[in-house]
Every structure is written in structure tokens, then in C-alpha cells.
N, C-alpha and C positions, 0 to 999 in steps of 0.2 A: 258649397261656396267655393268658387274657383279662383277669384282674383279680387283684390281690393285696391283702389287707387283714390287719392285725395284730390278733389276738384272743387274750388270755390267754397271751402269749409264744409263741403259735403263729401262723404265717402261713398263711392259707388262700388257695390258688391255685385258680382255676377252670381246669380242663382240659377239652378236648373229650371227650365221652363217646360212644364208638362203639357201645356195647352196645344202646341202644334201636333203632337202625337195623338192626343185625345180627339182633337178636331178631325184629324185624318181618319181615325177609327169611326167616329160618328157619321162622317160623310160616306164612308164605305158601307156602313150599315143601311143608311137611308137609300143609297144607290141600289142596294140589293133588295129593297122593298120593305125594310123594317121601319116601324114608326117608333120614335123616341117617346117614352112614356114618362118616366120619372127617375129619380136617383136618391141615394142616401150616402152621405159622406162620413157617417159615424157620428156626426153632430146634428145634422138636419136632414129631414125629408124634403124633397122639392120636386115639383112637376116641370115638365118641359112645356113652356108656354109659347114657343116659337122664337124665343130669344136665344140663339145658339151660343153667343159669347157668354151670357149670364149663366146658362146651363153648364157650360164648360168650367166657368169660374167656381161654381158650386161643386162640381165633380172633383176638381183639383184642390179644394180648400184644405183637405186633410191628406193623410198618407195613403188612404185606400177608399174605395167607393163601390157601391153596388149600382149598376146601371140596369134599369128595367126598360125593356123594349117589347114590342109586339111584332110577331112575324106577319107576313102578308095575309095569312088566314086569321089574324087577330089573337093568336095564342101568345100568352105571356112568356117571356124569356128573361133570364137574368145573366149578366156578365159581372164578374168580380174583378175590379181594376186595382192594381197595386202600383203606386207611384214610387219610383226609386229603383225599379229593376232596369236592366239594360234596355235601350230602345228596341222595340219589337216585342218585348215581354210584358207589355202593359196589362193584357188580359191574363189573369192568373187562373180563372175558372169560369165556366159558363154552362148554361143549360144545354144538354146534349141535343144537337140538331145538326143535320148535314149542312144546312144553309149557314147557320152561325159558325160552324167549324170552318167552312170555306172562307168566310169573311175574315175570321181570326187568323187563319193560316196565311191568307194573302196579306193581311196587315203585318204579320210577323216577317214575311219575306220582304216586304217593302221597307221596313224599319231596321231589320237586323244589320248590325255592323255600322250603323250611322253613329255620328257623335251626338251626344245629348244636347239638344238646343238649350241655350241659356238666355237670360235677360238681365239687364242692369236694374239694380235696386238701390237707388240713392237713399242715404240716411245721414243724419247729423251725428257724426262720431263723437263730438264733444258732449252733446246732450246724452248720448247713450252711455258714455263713460261716467258722466255725473250721476245718472240714474243707477248705474251699477254700484258706484261708490256709496250712494245713499242706501241702497239695498243691503250692502255689506255692513254699514253702520247699524241699521235697524236689526239685522240678523244678530250682530254681536250683542246688542242691547237685550234682545229676546233670550239669548243663550245664558245671560247672567242670572 
């Protein structure tokens, strides 16, 4: 969370946006002949159905994800993605393959040294503070 500002009773908080880097990686994999198969974000397993935006949303829903792809010969490959690393360090581990390695290395070179993309996330600060106060009251009651 980088910055908060108050606008029309809403607070806008800037959050890290992992989607641009993940989208870049997926497009590079597809361009190299890989097929997107499925993913697991630690909470859910999901298939790639052709909806790239939805697939990316599922991949970035948690702090890490497994991305399952198929090389041009149909062999299954796995990439382990960790969100929160510096740009370019998205892929933490992968199935050993010269083609996967080339794509991951090119991705790293493209993203290394970039600033982390961010996005605005508006929320009602008064409502959040009220919910936090209610939580503290309930916690105090439970502790008695």
C-alpha cells in the first residue's frame, strides 16, 4: 500500500498490481508455443477457458500460484509464481526445460528494474473504521 487520499468520502489506496507482469509472462509463453492449461492459487484450482483476464485474476488472488502449461509437444510443465517479489522475479521455480528457461529469462530481463505497477482501490474509510471498532468491542467481550 503506497498512498492513501480522501475523495468524496471514499479513501483511495494504491495497491500493487500484479496483473500487468503476469499478463506479460502469459503472452510470452503463448508466443513461444505453450498452451495455458490451468492454475492453483492455494485456494482454488481453475482451468484456462480462453478468458485471459479471468485466468489472471485467479492467478493473482493469493500471494502465490502454480501455473500449469503444456509445451508445443503437449508435455506438462509447471511454473511457481510468487507475488510480492521485485518485478522480473515473478517466476520462483519451474519445470526444467530449455524453452521455459528462455521465456523466464527473457521475462526477467524485460521486467528487472521496473517500478511495481499499482492500481487505485477505493473504499469507504468510515465504514472500515466502524467495522474495526465493532471487531474490537466483540474481541473485548470474548476475552472476558
